[in-house]
C-alpha positions as CSV (number, residue, x, y, z in Angstrom):
1,X,-16.4,-19.1,76.1
2,X,-18.8,-16.1,75.5
3,X,-16.1,-14.4,73.4
4,X,-15.6,-17.4,71.2
5,X,-19.3,-17.8,70.6
6,X,-19.6,-14.1,69.7
7,X,-16.6,-14.4,67.4
8,X,-18.0,-17.5,65.7
9,X,-21.4,-15.8,65.3
10,X,-19.7,-12.8,63.7
11,X,-17.7,-14.9,61.3
12,X,-20.9,-16.8,60.3
13,X,-22.9,-13.6,59.7
14,X,-20.1,-12.1,57.6
15,X,-19.9,-15.3,55.6
16,X,-23.6,-15.4,54.9
17,X,-23.7,-11.7,54.0
18,X,-21.5,-12.5,51.0
19,X,-24.1,-15.0,49.7
20,X,-26.8,-12.5,48.9
21,X,-27.4,-12.1,45.2
22,X,-27.0,-8.6,43.8
23,X,-28.5,-7.3,40.6
24,X,-26.3,-4.5,39.4
25,X,-28.0,-4.2,36.1
26,X,-31.5,-4.7,34.7
27,X,-31.3,-7.5,32.1
28,X,-35.0,-7.9,31.5
29,X,-35.7,-11.0,29.4
30,X,-32.5,-10.6,27.4
31,X,-31.5,-14.3,27.7
32,X,-34.8,-15.6,26.6
33,X,-35.1,-13.2,23.7
34,X,-31.5,-13.9,22.5
35,X,-32.0,-17.6,22.8
36,X,-35.3,-17.3,20.8
37,X,-33.5,-15.3,18.1
38,X,-30.6,-17.9,17.9
39,X,-33.2,-20.7,17.5
40,X,-35.3,-18.8,15.1
41,X,-33.7,-15.8,13.3
42,X,-37.1,-14.5,12.3
43,X,-37.5,-13.5,16.0
44,X,-35.3,-10.4,15.4
45,X,-38.2,-8.1,16.2
46,X,-38.7,-9.7,19.6
47,X,-35.0,-9.3,20.4
48,X,-35.1,-5.7,19.2
49,X,-38.1,-4.9,21.5
50,X,-36.4,-6.6,24.4
51,X,-33.2,-4.6,24.0
52,X,-35.3,-1.4,23.7
53,X,-37.1,-2.2,26.9
54,X,-33.8,-3.0,28.7
55,X,-32.4,0.3,27.6
56,X,-35.5,2.2,28.7
57,X,-35.6,0.6,32.1
58,X,-31.9,0.8,32.6
59,X,-31.7,4.5,31.8
60,X,-34.5,5.2,34.3
61,X,-33.4,3.1,37.3
62,X,-29.7,2.6,37.0
63,X,-27.2,1.5,34.4
64,X,-27.8,-0.2,31.1
65,X,-25.9,-3.5,31.1
66,X,-22.6,-3.6,29.1
67,X,-23.0,-4.4,25.5
68,X,-26.7,-3.7,25.3
69,X,-26.4,-0.3,23.6
70,X,-23.9,-1.8,21.1
71,X,-26.1,-4.8,20.3
72,X,-29.2,-2.6,19.8
73,X,-27.1,-0.3,17.6
74,X,-25.9,-3.1,15.5
75,X,-29.5,-4.3,14.9
76,X,-30.4,-0.7,13.9
77,X,-27.4,-0.7,11.6
78,X,-28.3,-4.0,9.8
79,X,-31.9,-2.7,9.6
80,X,-30.7,0.3,7.6
81,X,-31.1,2.8,10.4
82,X,-27.5,3.9,10.3
83,X,-27.8,7.4,11.7
84,X,-29.8,6.1,14.7
85,X,-27.3,3.3,15.2
86,X,-24.5,5.8,15.6
87,X,-26.1,7.4,18.6
88,X,-26.3,4.1,20.4
89,X,-22.7,3.2,19.5
90,X,-21.7,6.5,21.0
91,X,-23.8,5.7,24.2
92,X,-22.0,2.4,24.5
93,X,-18.7,4.2,24.2
94,X,-19.6,6.8,26.8
95,X,-21.0,4.2,29.3
96,X,-18.2,1.7,28.8
97,X,-15.0,3.5,27.9
98,X,-13.1,0.2,27.5
99,X,-15.2,-0.3,24.4
100,X,-14.0,2.9,22.7
101,X,-11.8,1.4,20.0
102,X,-14.5,-1.0,18.8
103,X,-17.3,1.6,19.1
104,X,-15.2,4.0,17.0
105,X,-14.8,1.4,14.3
106,X,-18.6,0.7,14.4
107,X,-19.3,4.4,14.1
108,X,-16.9,4.6,11.1
109,X,-18.6,1.6,9.5
110,X,-22.1,3.1,10.1
111,X,-20.9,6.3,8.4
112,X,-19.8,4.3,5.4
113,X,-16.1,4.8,6.0
114,X,-14.9,1.2,6.1
115,X,-15.3,0.4,2.4
116,X,-12.3,-1.7,1.3
117,X,-11.1,-2.0,-2.3
118,X,-12.3,-5.3,-3.8
119,X,-8.7,-6.0,-5.0
120,X,-7.5,-6.5,-1.4
121,X,-7.2,-10.1,-0.3
122,X,-9.1,-10.4,3.0
123,X,-9.3,-14.1,3.5
124,X,-8.6,-15.2,7.1
125,X,-5.1,-16.5,7.9
126,X,-4.8,-19.8,9.7
127,X,-3.8,-18.1,12.9
128,X,-6.8,-15.8,12.9
129,X,-5.4,-12.6,11.3
130,X,-6.1,-11.2,7.8
131,X,-3.8,-12.1,5.0
132,X,-3.0,-9.0,2.8
């Protein structure tokens, strides 16, 4: 009887230990800022500040969440800060190696190397690819 009770208690404790929430990354107010930007695109500055804060805090107390460097880099890129954006695309690539192919393309784009000839047909195909 005592063994069964101890076994039951152990199973319950192990089950409850899996319920604890863990925060692996510091996301700050990312969701709120992104939602604000989607609702009102003039809120880009708020989103930019939020991403910069997430990066600063993530670099000091752990890891920066996946995609944050890249999103911040893209905002820098569209704001005309292409050289600065390259360093953040590189940080994303280094932190998240699975993003290497995309980050290389983004770096190439930021360096001005993706200019296509205007004579090329680049309209989307029905299946999602590019018709050439």
